C-alpha positions as CSV (number, residue, x, y, z in Angstrom):
1,M,31.1,-41.3,14.0
2,I,30.4,-38.8,11.6
3,E,27.3,-41.2,10.5
4,E,25.9,-41.5,14.1
5,R,25.8,-38.0,14.9
6,E,24.7,-37.1,11.3
7,D,21.2,-39.2,12.5
8,C,21.1,-38.1,16.0
9,W,19.9,-34.5,15.1
10,L,18.4,-34.8,11.4
11,R,16.4,-37.8,11.2
12,G,13.1,-37.3,11.1
13,R,13.6,-33.6,10.9
14,V,12.8,-31.8,7.6
15,A,16.0,-29.8,6.3
16,L,15.9,-27.4,3.0
17,I,18.4,-26.7,0.3
18,T,19.1,-23.3,-1.0
19,G,21.3,-24.5,-4.0
20,V,20.1,-27.7,-4.1
21,T,20.8,-28.3,-7.7
22,G,24.0,-27.0,-7.4
23,G,27.3,-30.0,-8.0
24,I,27.6,-29.5,-3.6
25,G,23.8,-29.4,-3.4
26,S,23.1,-31.9,-4.9
27,V,25.2,-34.2,-3.4
28,L,23.9,-33.2,0.3
29,A,20.3,-34.1,-0.9
30,T,21.4,-38.0,-1.3
31,R,23.2,-37.5,2.2
32,L,20.6,-36.1,3.9
33,L,17.7,-38.9,3.0
34,G,21.2,-41.7,3.7
35,V,20.5,-40.4,7.6
36,G,16.9,-40.2,7.2
37,A,16.6,-36.6,7.5
38,Q,13.3,-35.3,5.0
39,V,14.7,-33.2,2.2
40,R,13.1,-30.2,0.6
41,G,15.0,-28.3,-2.7
42,L,14.6,-24.5,-2.8
43,T,14.9,-23.7,-6.7
44,R,13.3,-21.1,-9.1
45,T,12.7,-24.7,-11.9
46,P,11.2,-27.1,-9.8
47,A,10.3,-29.4,-12.9
48,Q,13.4,-29.3,-14.4
49,A,15.2,-30.3,-10.8
50,K,13.0,-33.2,-10.7
51,S,14.7,-34.4,-14.3
52,L,18.7,-34.2,-12.3
53,F,17.3,-35.8,-8.7
54,G,14.6,-39.0,-10.6
55,N,13.2,-40.9,-8.3
56,L,14.9,-39.4,-5.0
57,A,12.7,-38.5,-2.7
58,I,13.2,-34.9,-2.8
59,D,10.1,-32.2,-2.4
60,L,11.4,-29.6,-4.8
61,C,10.3,-26.2,-4.0
62,Y,9.1,-23.4,-6.0
63,G,11.1,-19.7,-4.5
64,D,13.7,-17.2,-5.4
65,L,15.8,-15.7,-3.0
66,L,15.5,-12.1,-5.0
67,K,11.5,-12.9,-4.4
68,P,10.9,-12.5,-0.7
69,D,7.3,-13.1,-0.7
70,T,7.8,-16.8,-2.1
71,L,10.2,-18.1,0.7
72,T,7.7,-18.1,3.6
73,S,6.2,-21.2,2.6
74,A,9.2,-23.8,1.6
75,L,10.5,-22.8,5.3
76,D,7.2,-24.7,6.8
77,G,8.3,-27.1,9.0
78,V,11.9,-27.3,8.0
79,A,13.9,-27.9,11.0
80,A,17.5,-26.7,9.0
81,V,18.8,-24.3,6.3
82,F,21.4,-26.0,4.5
83,H,22.2,-22.5,2.5
84,L,23.8,-23.2,-0.6
85,A,22.7,-20.5,-3.2
86,S,25.4,-18.4,-5.0
87,Y,24.7,-16.7,-8.1
88,V,26.4,-18.1,-10.9
89,P,27.5,-14.9,-13.8
90,P,26.8,-16.3,-17.4
91,L,29.6,-17.4,-18.9
92,S,30.0,-14.6,-20.8
93,C,30.5,-12.6,-18.3
94,V,34.2,-11.2,-18.6
95,D,34.6,-10.4,-15.0
96,R,32.7,-13.6,-13.2
97,Y,33.9,-11.8,-9.2
98,N,32.5,-8.7,-9.7
99,A,29.5,-9.8,-11.5
100,P,26.4,-7.2,-10.4
101,G,24.3,-10.4,-9.9
102,H,26.6,-11.3,-6.6
103,W,25.6,-8.7,-4.1
104,A,21.2,-9.2,-5.3
105,V,22.0,-12.8,-4.7
106,T,24.5,-13.7,-1.8
107,A,23.7,-10.7,0.2
108,T,19.8,-9.1,-0.6
109,G,19.1,-12.4,-1.2
110,T,20.7,-13.7,2.0
111,Q,19.3,-11.1,3.9
112,A,15.1,-11.6,2.4
113,L,16.1,-15.2,3.4
114,I,16.9,-15.0,7.1
115,N,13.6,-12.2,7.5
116,A,11.4,-14.7,6.2
117,M,12.8,-17.2,8.6
118,A,12.1,-14.9,11.7
119,S,8.6,-16.4,11.7
120,A,9.3,-20.3,11.1
121,T,10.4,-22.6,14.0
122,T,13.3,-23.1,12.1
123,E,16.1,-24.5,15.0
124,R,19.5,-23.6,13.1
125,L,21.0,-22.9,9.6
126,V,24.8,-23.3,8.1
127,Y,26.0,-21.0,5.4
128,L,28.1,-22.0,3.0
129,S,30.8,-18.6,2.5
130,S,33.8,-18.7,0.2
131,V,37.1,-18.0,1.3
132,K,37.0,-15.2,-1.5
133,A,35.1,-13.6,2.0
134,M,38.5,-13.9,4.0
135,G,40.0,-11.6,0.3
136,D,42.3,-12.5,-1.9
137,T,45.8,-12.2,-0.6
138,S,44.5,-14.5,2.6
139,G,46.8,-17.7,2.7
140,A,49.8,-16.0,0.8
141,A,53.0,-17.8,1.9
142,A,51.4,-18.8,5.3
143,P,47.6,-20.6,5.3
144,A,45.4,-18.6,7.4
145,D,42.8,-19.1,9.9
146,E,39.6,-18.2,10.6
147,A,41.3,-15.2,13.0
148,E,42.7,-13.5,9.7
149,R,41.4,-10.1,8.8
150,C,39.1,-10.3,6.2
151,E,39.6,-7.9,3.5
152,P,37.9,-9.1,1.0
153,Q,39.1,-7.7,-3.4
154,T,35.7,-8.6,-5.7
155,L,31.9,-8.0,-5.4
156,Y,31.5,-12.5,-4.8
157,G,34.0,-11.8,-1.9
158,R,32.4,-8.8,-0.3
159,A,29.1,-10.2,-0.5
160,K,30.5,-13.2,1.2
161,L,31.8,-11.6,3.8
162,E,28.1,-9.9,4.2
163,A,26.0,-12.5,4.6
164,E,28.6,-14.8,6.8
165,R,27.4,-11.3,8.9
166,I,23.7,-11.2,8.3
167,V,23.5,-14.9,9.5
168,L,25.7,-14.9,13.2
169,A,23.7,-11.9,13.4
170,A,20.3,-13.6,13.2
171,G,21.0,-16.4,14.7
172,E,22.4,-14.4,18.1
173,A,19.2,-12.0,17.5
174,Q,16.8,-15.1,17.0
175,G,17.9,-17.3,18.9
176,R,18.9,-20.3,16.2
177,Q,22.1,-22.1,16.1
178,T,24.0,-20.6,12.9
179,T,27.2,-21.7,11.8
180,V,29.9,-20.5,8.6
181,L,31.6,-23.0,6.3
182,R,33.9,-20.8,4.1
183,I,35.7,-23.8,1.8
184,P,38.2,-23.2,-1.5
185,M,38.1,-24.4,-4.5
186,V,36.0,-27.8,-4.4
187,Y,37.4,-31.0,-6.6
188,G,35.1,-34.1,-7.1
189,I,32.1,-32.5,-9.0
190,D,33.1,-34.3,-12.2
191,D,33.4,-31.9,-15.9
192,T,32.3,-28.6,-13.4
193,G,35.5,-26.7,-11.5
194,N,39.1,-25.5,-12.8
195,I,40.8,-28.8,-11.9
196,P,38.5,-31.0,-14.4
197,R,38.8,-27.8,-16.8
198,M,43.3,-27.6,-16.1
199,V,43.7,-31.6,-16.9
200,R,41.3,-31.6,-19.8
201,A,43.3,-29.5,-21.5
202,I,46.7,-31.3,-20.0
203,A,45.6,-35.0,-21.5
204,R,45.2,-32.5,-24.6
205,R,47.9,-31.4,-24.7
206,R,46.2,-27.6,-24.4
207,F,47.4,-26.6,-21.0
208,P,51.4,-25.7,-21.3
209,P,54.5,-27.0,-19.5
210,W,54.1,-24.8,-16.5
211,P,56.4,-23.7,-15.0
212,N,58.5,-25.1,-11.5
213,R,57.1,-21.8,-9.1
214,P,56.3,-23.8,-5.4
215,N,52.4,-21.5,-4.9
216,R,50.4,-23.7,-2.5
217,R,46.5,-23.9,-3.0
218,S,43.8,-25.7,-0.6
219,A,41.3,-27.4,-1.7
220,I,38.9,-30.2,-1.3
221,H,36.1,-32.8,-2.4
222,V,32.8,-32.1,-2.1
223,N,31.7,-35.4,0.6
224,D,34.3,-33.8,2.1
225,V,32.9,-30.3,2.1
226,V,29.1,-32.4,2.6
227,S,30.2,-34.0,5.8
228,A,32.0,-31.0,7.2
229,L,28.3,-29.0,6.4
230,L,26.7,-32.2,8.0
231,L,28.9,-31.5,11.4
232,C,28.4,-28.5,11.5
233,L,25.1,-28.8,12.1
234,S,24.8,-31.8,14.3
235,S,27.2,-30.1,16.9
236,T,26.3,-27.2,18.9
237,Q,29.7,-26.8,19.4
238,A,29.1,-25.1,15.6
239,N,26.8,-22.2,17.4
240,G,27.8,-18.6,15.9
241,K,31.6,-20.0,14.7
242,T,33.2,-19.9,11.0
243,Y,35.4,-22.5,9.9
244,L,37.9,-23.3,7.4
245,A,36.9,-26.6,5.1
246,T,39.8,-28.7,4.2
247,D,41.5,-31.9,2.4
248,G,44.4,-30.8,4.6
249,N,47.1,-30.5,1.7
250,S,48.2,-27.4,-0.3
251,Y,48.7,-27.7,-4.0
252,S,51.2,-26.0,-6.6
253,T,50.1,-26.3,-9.8
254,R,53.4,-27.3,-10.6
255,W,52.2,-30.6,-9.2
256,I,48.9,-30.8,-10.5
257,Y,50.7,-30.0,-14.1
258,E,53.1,-33.6,-13.4
259,E,50.9,-35.6,-11.6
260,A,47.5,-34.8,-14.7
261,T,50.4,-35.9,-17.3
262,R,51.9,-38.5,-15.2
263,A,48.0,-40.4,-15.3
264,C,47.9,-39.4,-19.4
265,G,50.5,-42.1,-19.4
266,R,53.6,-39.4,-20.0
267,Q,56.0,-38.0,-18.1
268,P,56.2,-33.7,-17.8
269,P,59.8,-32.0,-19.2
270,P,61.8,-31.0,-16.0
271,W,61.3,-27.3,-17.7
272,G,58.3,-25.4,-17.9
273,V,57.6,-22.4,-20.0
274,P,58.8,-19.1,-19.1
275,V,56.2,-17.3,-16.7
276,W,56.9,-13.6,-19.2
277,L,55.2,-15.5,-22.0
278,L,52.8,-16.7,-19.8
279,G,51.5,-13.2,-18.9
280,A,52.0,-11.9,-22.0
281,A,50.0,-14.9,-23.7
282,A,47.7,-14.1,-20.8
283,V,46.7,-9.8,-21.3
284,L,46.2,-11.3,-25.0
285,G,43.7,-13.3,-24.5
286,T,41.8,-11.1,-21.9
287,G,42.0,-8.2,-24.2
288,I,40.2,-10.9,-26.7
289,E,37.3,-11.9,-24.3
290,K,36.4,-8.3,-24.1
291,L,36.1,-7.5,-27.8
292,T,34.7,-10.8,-28.4
293,R,32.9,-11.2,-24.4
294,R,33.7,-15.2,-24.9
295,G,36.0,-16.7,-22.7
296,I,38.7,-18.3,-24.5
297,G,40.8,-20.1,-21.4
298,L,43.7,-18.3,-20.6
299,N,44.0,-14.5,-19.3
300,L,45.0,-12.0,-16.5
301,E,42.5,-13.7,-14.3
302,T,42.9,-16.9,-14.7
303,L,46.6,-16.8,-14.6
304,E,46.7,-15.1,-11.0
305,K,44.4,-18.0,-9.9
306,L,47.4,-20.6,-11.4
307,R,50.2,-19.0,-9.6
308,S,48.7,-16.8,-6.8
309,D,48.7,-18.7,-3.0
310,A,45.7,-19.6,-1.8
311,W,46.5,-21.7,1.4
312,Y,43.8,-22.6,4.7
313,D,44.3,-24.2,7.8
314,A,41.3,-26.1,8.7
315,K,42.4,-27.2,12.4
316,R,40.0,-25.2,13.9
317,I,37.0,-27.9,12.5
318,S,39.1,-30.9,13.5
319,T,40.0,-29.8,16.7
320,D,36.4,-28.7,17.3
321,L,34.0,-31.2,15.6
322,G,36.5,-33.8,14.3
323,F,36.0,-33.2,11.6
324,A,38.9,-35.8,9.0
325,A,38.6,-35.6,5.2
326,S,38.8,-38.7,3.1
327,H,39.9,-37.4,-0.1
328,D,43.0,-36.2,-2.0
329,L,43.4,-34.4,-5.2
330,A,45.5,-36.8,-7.1
331,A,43.1,-39.7,-6.7
332,E,41.0,-37.5,-7.9
333,I,43.1,-36.6,-11.4
334,S,44.1,-40.3,-11.5
335,R,39.9,-40.5,-11.5
336,L,39.1,-37.6,-13.7
337,V,41.9,-38.9,-16.6
338,A,40.0,-42.1,-16.8
339,R,36.4,-40.5,-16.9
340,L,37.9,-38.7,-20.0
341,E,39.7,-42.1,-21.8
342,D,35.9,-43.9,-21.1
343,R,34.4,-41.1,-22.8
344,E,36.6,-40.5,-25.7
345,A,36.6,-44.7,-26.4
346,L,33.2,-44.4,-26.4
347,D,33.4,-41.7,-28.9
């Protein structure tokens, strides 16, 4: 069982999480405590982070990937590192995937962490990357796997790919076990991410009937991401490898629209808004965002996500490490709708 494999290596050891205050990092921290690990979280705001974790026995220490001299002490006595930290652009940023901060935090920051590890006794590191490192055209028409050539089109994707290279090269040079885990869209983090925003818009009748276009997008639940991270860390077979992890399904935007509409107690119409009309609205939305520097929902970037393919094959991690997802998007959509109804009933 996964729990036994986690427990075998992590029990009693110190695990450091960068990006501990993020949606995935906080779930990982709780799971690590559950398998007997000692958890240390790297954060720029320890006092604020403490309020997030309450009474959980997590050692929150100050550290900043952009300030290399703050990293060495955080690694003292650490056996394993889960490197989850990533740059989050401000909401006012129109082109979020090309924000300059991605390279500084993701690529340069990862190199700073690796440099600090050179004098540490850390044995293993898992880096959480993104399918964006493969490129926006990967997974189109057929599921992409780890053998596909990486051609990222955004600064975010290029920074992720460079961080992957830094991590794997350091593992070989420093004699540590290093693994890269790439993930697609993540769900299960309550109010954050594209799925909750889409479900809220559908529930409030602010999302148009989507055209019946058979696009395919992969996704994964946050709990399954954490399970995959733990398997990558615990198994020596993962050393030096890159894995994709998904929930094993593919979803079209039309399917998500229909599933959410039915969960709201309504029957989805058999028709959809014409693609050309959505395109015109996205052009207008992009123009408004550039003028006002505020996000309004539908723009060219959002439309491309909703209509394109991003489909991935996660067989390697299943074959090598025994990974099997435990969640699917249908159950998550029902949960989100029920949660939204409960909140609005309280309001």
